[in-house]
N, CA, C and O atoms as a GROMACS GRO file, in nm:
protein
  292
    1MET      N    1   5.610   6.560  18.448
    1MET     CA    2   5.716   6.540  18.387
    1MET      C    3   5.824   6.509  18.534
    1MET      O    4   5.823   6.570  18.641
    2ALA      N    5   5.891   6.422  18.502
    2ALA     CA    6   6.017   6.397  18.624
    2ALA      C    7   6.107   6.487  18.591
    2ALA      O    8   6.117   6.527  18.475
    3ILE      N    9   6.178   6.527  18.681
    3ILE     CA   10   6.314   6.617  18.679
    3ILE      C   11   6.413   6.575  18.612
    3ILE      O   12   6.488   6.660  18.565
    4ASP      N   13   6.439   6.434  18.590
    4ASP     CA   14   6.517   6.372  18.538
    4ASP      C   15   6.514   6.394  18.370
    4ASP      O   16   6.616   6.424  18.308
    5THR      N   17   6.410   6.379  18.320
    5THR     CA   18   6.331   6.386  18.188
    5THR      C   19   6.385   6.537  18.143
    5THR      O   20   6.467   6.558  18.054
    6ILE      N   21   6.324   6.633  18.221
    6ILE     CA   22   6.344   6.764  18.191
    6ILE      C   23   6.509   6.795  18.162
    6ILE      O   24   6.549   6.850  18.059
    7PHE      N   25   6.581   6.756  18.254
    7PHE     CA   26   6.732   6.776  18.250
    7PHE      C   27   6.791   6.676  18.107
    7PHE      O   28   6.885   6.723  18.044
    8GLU      N   29   6.743   6.570  18.073
    8GLU     CA   30   6.773   6.502  17.953
    8GLU      C   31   6.760   6.568  17.850
    8GLU      O   32   6.851   6.583  17.768
    9GLU      N   33   6.617   6.626  17.840
    9GLU     CA   34   6.573   6.693  17.728
    9GLU      C   35   6.687   6.824  17.687
    9GLU      O   36   6.745   6.839  17.579
   10ARG      N   37   6.696   6.903  17.800
   10ARG     CA   38   6.777   7.001  17.796
   10ARG      C   39   6.942   6.979  17.751
   10ARG      O   40   7.012   7.050  17.679
   11SER      N   41   6.974   6.856  17.822
   11SER     CA   42   7.109   6.801  17.777
   11SER      C   43   7.113   6.795  17.624
   11SER      O   44   7.207   6.837  17.557
   12GLY      N   45   7.010   6.741  17.579
   12GLY     CA   46   6.977   6.691  17.421
   12GLY      C   47   6.989   6.824  17.347
   12GLY      O   48   7.063   6.838  17.250
   13LEU      N   49   6.925   6.907  17.390
   13LEU     CA   50   6.913   7.045  17.363
   13LEU      C   51   7.039   7.126  17.299
   13LEU      O   52   7.058   7.179  17.189
   14ARG      N   53   7.127   7.111  17.432
   14ARG     CA   54   7.239   7.169  17.449
   14ARG      C   55   7.344   7.080  17.316
   14ARG      O   56   7.424   7.129  17.236
   15THR      N   57   7.311   6.964  17.332
   15THR     CA   58   7.410   6.848  17.243
   15THR      C   59   7.388   6.905  17.105
   15THR      O   60   7.480   6.919  17.025
   16SER      N   61   7.262   6.938  17.079
   16SER     CA   62   7.227   6.965  16.943
   16SER      C   63   7.286   7.118  16.901
   16SER      O   64   7.341   7.146  16.794
   17ILE      N   65   7.262   7.206  17.010
   17ILE     CA   66   7.304   7.354  16.946
   17ILE      C   67   7.473   7.374  16.951
   17ILE      O   68   7.529   7.475  16.908
   18LYS      N   69   7.545   7.253  17.015
   18LYS     CA   70   7.668   7.265  17.001
   18LYS      C   71   7.724   7.205  16.869
   18LYS      O   72   7.830   7.244  16.819
   19ALA      N   73   7.643   7.104  16.816
   19ALA     CA   74   7.680   7.019  16.705
   19ALA      C   75   7.639   7.143  16.600
   19ALA      O   76   7.735   7.191  16.539
   20VAL      N   77   7.537   7.186  16.578
   20VAL     CA   78   7.504   7.303  16.476
   20VAL      C   79   7.583   7.417  16.501
   20VAL      O   80   7.613   7.484  16.402
   21THR      N   81   7.618   7.448  16.599
   21THR     CA   82   7.737   7.594  16.611
   21THR      C   83   7.870   7.536  16.551
   21THR      O   84   7.925   7.605  16.465
   22SER      N   85   7.929   7.416  16.587
   22SER     CA   86   8.032   7.342  16.543
   22SER      C   87   8.024   7.331  16.374
   22SER      O   88   8.119   7.363  16.303
   23PHE      N   89   7.892   7.278  16.319
   23PHE     CA   90   7.919   7.275  16.194
   23PHE      C   91   7.911   7.425  16.131
   23PHE      O   92   7.985   7.458  16.038
   24VAL      N   93   7.828   7.503  16.181
   24VAL     CA   94   7.828   7.648  16.113
   24VAL      C   95   7.988   7.712  16.102
   24VAL      O   96   8.035   7.773  16.006
   25TRP      N   97   8.052   7.679  16.225
   25TRP     CA   98   8.179   7.749  16.225
   25TRP      C   99   8.295   7.673  16.124
   25TRP      O  100   8.389   7.730  16.070
   26ALA      N  101   8.263   7.535  16.113
   26ALA     CA  102   8.382   7.460  16.032
   26ALA      C  103   8.306   7.499  15.878
   26ALA      O  104   8.386   7.490  15.786
   27ARG      N  105   8.218   7.525  15.852
   27ARG     CA  106   8.138   7.577  15.717
   27ARG      C  107   8.206   7.706  15.664
   27ARG      O  108   8.262   7.723  15.555
   28ILE      N  109   8.186   7.807  15.784
   28ILE     CA  110   8.260   7.936  15.762
   28ILE      C  111   8.414   7.949  15.750
   28ILE      O  112   8.477   8.034  15.688
   29SER      N  113   8.456   7.853  15.817
   29SER     CA  114   8.647   7.837  15.810
   29SER      C  115   8.673   7.780  15.683
   29SER      O  116   8.777   7.808  15.623
   30LEU      N  117   8.581   7.696  15.631
   30LEU     CA  118   8.610   7.626  15.475
   30LEU      C  119   8.596   7.734  15.395
   30LEU      O  120   8.692   7.770  15.326
   31TRP      N  121   8.492   7.792  15.392
   31TRP     CA  122   8.478   7.899  15.288
   31TRP      C  123   8.571   8.030  15.287
   31TRP      O  124   8.581   8.114  15.197
   32ARG      N  125   8.620   8.026  15.381
   32ARG     CA  126   8.735   8.150  15.409
   32ARG      C  127   8.850   8.094  15.344
   32ARG      O  128   8.908   8.162  15.260
   33ARG      N  129   8.894   7.968  15.373
   33ARG     CA  130   8.997   7.902  15.280
   33ARG      C  131   8.976   7.906  15.153
   33ARG      O  132   9.075   7.940  15.088
   34ILE      N  133   8.877   7.882  15.092
   34ILE     CA  134   8.855   7.873  14.986
   34ILE      C  135   8.858   8.007  14.908
   34ILE      O  136   8.903   8.026  14.796
   35ARG      N  137   8.804   8.087  14.985
   35ARG     CA  138   8.827   8.234  14.924
   35ARG      C  139   8.957   8.285  14.924
   35ARG      O  140   8.991   8.368  14.839
   36ARG      N  141   9.035   8.241  15.015
   36ARG     CA  142   9.169   8.292  15.017
   36ARG      C  143   9.250   8.220  14.915
   36ARG      O  144   9.329   8.288  14.849
   37SER      N  145   9.242   8.092  14.893
   37SER     CA  146   9.316   8.012  14.804
   37SER      C  147   9.266   8.075  14.680
   37SER      O  148   9.358   8.114  14.608
   38ARG      N  149   9.143   8.097  14.633
   38ARG     CA  150   9.115   8.167  14.503
   38ARG      C  151   9.148   8.291  14.468
   38ARG      O  152   9.159   8.324  14.350
   39ARG      N  153   9.169   8.377  14.574
   39ARG     CA  154   9.220   8.481  14.564
   39ARG      C  155   9.386   8.495  14.536
   39ARG      O  156   9.448   8.574  14.464
   40ALA      N  157   9.433   8.386  14.624
   40ALA     CA  158   9.583   8.379  14.583
   40ALA      C  159   9.599   8.328  14.445
   40ALA      O  160   9.676   8.386  14.368
   41LEU      N  161   9.527   8.220  14.406
   41LEU     CA  162   9.544   8.168  14.255
   41LEU      C  163   9.531   8.258  14.159
   41LEU      O  164   9.601   8.243  14.059
   42ALA      N  165   9.452   8.352  14.164
   42ALA     CA  166   9.412   8.484  14.066
   42ALA      C  167   9.534   8.565  14.069
   42ALA      O  168   9.558   8.625  13.965
   43HIS      N  169   9.643   8.584  14.198
   43HIS     CA  170   9.749   8.664  14.179
   43HIS      C  171   9.871   8.596  14.129
   43HIS      O  172   9.974   8.663  14.124
   44LEU      N  173   9.874   8.459  14.088
   44LEU     CA  174   9.988   8.405  14.060
   44LEU      C  175  10.034   8.442  13.936
   44LEU      O  176   9.952   8.486  13.855
   45SER      N  177  10.148   8.433  13.906
   45SER     CA  178  10.228   8.465  13.768
   45SER      C  179  10.201   8.354  13.666
   45SER      O  180  10.180   8.238  13.703
   46ASP      N  181  10.201   8.385  13.560
   46ASP     CA  182  10.178   8.289  13.451
   46ASP      C  183  10.290   8.196  13.454
   46ASP      O  184  10.273   8.082  13.411
   47ASP      N  185  10.415   8.237  13.505
   47ASP     CA  186  10.516   8.111  13.521
   47ASP      C  187  10.456   8.010  13.636
   47ASP      O  188  10.448   7.888  13.622
   48ALA      N  189  10.414   8.088  13.761
   48ALA     CA  190  10.368   7.997  13.870
   48ALA      C  191  10.280   7.921  13.823
   48ALA      O  192  10.282   7.801  13.850
   49LEU      N  193  10.179   7.980  13.736
   49LEU     CA  194  10.056   7.878  13.670
   49LEU      C  195  10.121   7.771  13.586
   49LEU      O  196  10.084   7.654  13.598
   50ALA      N  197  10.202   7.800  13.514
   50ALA     CA  198  10.247   7.704  13.437
   50ALA      C  199  10.328   7.607  13.501
   50ALA      O  200  10.344   7.501  13.440
   51ASP      N  201  10.388   7.622  13.618
   51ASP     CA  202  10.442   7.537  13.709
   51ASP      C  203  10.344   7.435  13.770
   51ASP      O  204  10.376   7.317  13.787
   52ILE      N  205  10.218   7.489  13.802
   52ILE     CA  206  10.142   7.348  13.844
   52ILE      C  207  10.030   7.343  13.762
   52ILE      O  208   9.918   7.327  13.809
   53GLY      N  209  10.059   7.358  13.603
   53GLY     CA  210   9.985   7.306  13.504
   53GLY      C  211   9.854   7.402  13.480
   53GLY      O  212   9.773   7.352  13.402
   54LEU      N  213   9.829   7.498  13.519
   54LEU     CA  214   9.741   7.559  13.482
   54LEU      C  215   9.743   7.701  13.382
   54LEU      O  216   9.840   7.776  13.378
   55THR      N  217   9.641   7.718  13.318
   55THR     CA  218   9.651   7.847  13.226
   55THR      C  219   9.588   7.944  13.301
   55THR      O  220   9.516   7.921  13.399
   56ARG      N  221   9.622   8.084  13.243
   56ARG     CA  222   9.552   8.200  13.314
   56ARG      C  223   9.419   8.187  13.314
   56ARG      O  224   9.358   8.236  13.409
   57ASP      N  225   9.354   8.125  13.219
   57ASP     CA  226   9.225   8.118  13.176
   57ASP      C  227   9.161   8.030  13.301
   57ASP      O  228   9.057   8.058  13.361
   58ALA      N  229   9.246   7.916  13.325
   58ALA     CA  230   9.174   7.815  13.411
   58ALA      C  231   9.166   7.899  13.538
   58ALA      O  232   9.058   7.909  13.596
   59ALA      N  233   9.282   7.962  13.584
   59ALA     CA  234   9.312   8.009  13.724
   59ALA      C  235   9.197   8.098  13.736
   59ALA      O  236   9.112   8.081  13.824
   60LEU      N  237   9.193   8.181  13.661
   60LEU     CA  238   9.051   8.307  13.673
   60LEU      C  239   8.932   8.239  13.654
   60LEU      O  240   8.831   8.294  13.701
   61GLY      N  241   8.918   8.133  13.597
   61GLY     CA  242   8.779   8.064  13.597
   61GLY      C  243   8.746   8.017  13.739
   61GLY      O  244   8.634   8.028  13.788
   62GLU      N  245   8.871   7.955  13.812
   62GLU     CA  246   8.833   7.914  13.914
   62GLU      C  247   8.849   8.025  14.004
   62GLU      O  248   8.789   8.006  14.110
   63ALA      N  249   8.922   8.154  13.995
   63ALA     CA  250   8.924   8.236  14.099
   63ALA      C  251   8.771   8.349  14.117
   63ALA      O  252   8.742   8.428  14.207
   64ILE      N  253   8.695   8.311  13.983
   64ILE     CA  254   8.577   8.390  13.996
   64ILE      C  255   8.443   8.313  14.073
   64ILE      O  256   8.341   8.364  14.118
   65ARG      N  257   8.480   8.185  14.070
   65ARG     CA  258   8.378   8.108  14.122
   65ARG      C  259   8.346   8.152  14.278
   65ARG      O  260   8.430   8.192  14.359
   66PRO      N  261   8.197   8.135  14.305
   66PRO     CA  262   8.154   8.199  14.435
   66PRO      C  263   8.238   8.099  14.535
   66PRO      O  264   8.275   7.989  14.494
   67PHE      N  265   8.272   8.151  14.688
   67PHE     CA  266   8.333   8.107  14.798
   67PHE      C  267   8.223   7.975  14.829
   67PHE      O  268   8.266   7.867  14.870
   68TRP      N  269   8.118   7.992  14.810
   68TRP     CA  270   8.013   7.883  14.883
   68TRP      C  271   8.000   7.766  14.771
   68TRP      O  272   7.924   7.673  14.800
   69ASP      N  273   8.067   7.760  14.639
   69ASP     CA  274   8.091   7.675  14.533
   69ASP      C  275   8.209   7.610  14.548
   69ASP      O  276   8.312   7.643  14.489
   70SER      N  277   8.199   7.494  14.645
   70SER     CA  278   8.320   7.451  14.689
   70SER      C  279   8.353   7.317  14.614
   70SER      O  280   8.461   7.260  14.626
   71HIS      N  281   8.242   7.269  14.531
   71HIS     CA  282   8.283   7.120  14.447
   71HIS      C  283   8.217   7.158  14.304
   71HIS      O  284   8.112   7.220  14.290
   72ARG      N  285   8.286   7.118  14.220
   72ARG     CA  286   8.301   7.130  14.082
   72ARG      C  287   8.166   7.023  14.040
   72ARG      O  288   8.178   6.907  14.080
   73SER      N  289   8.060   7.053  13.974
   73SER     CA  290   7.965   6.959  13.914
   73SER      C  291   8.002   6.891  13.789
   73SER      O  292   7.925   6.811  13.737
   0.00000   0.00000   0.00000
């Protein structure tokens, strides 16, 4: 195996590791934002919820969803 091939394989592996790491951090960041938003939604007053067109039940229904459940089916 030529030395150039070894360096190319290692470079490809490094690129893959960076891509996976980037994806994982982006996903964690998304989950944290979702969790924060849902927590804030649960603490809004009834008047504030009415201003954005939500009922207390709808807000609590959204707030109790798990953080990884980011899309409604």
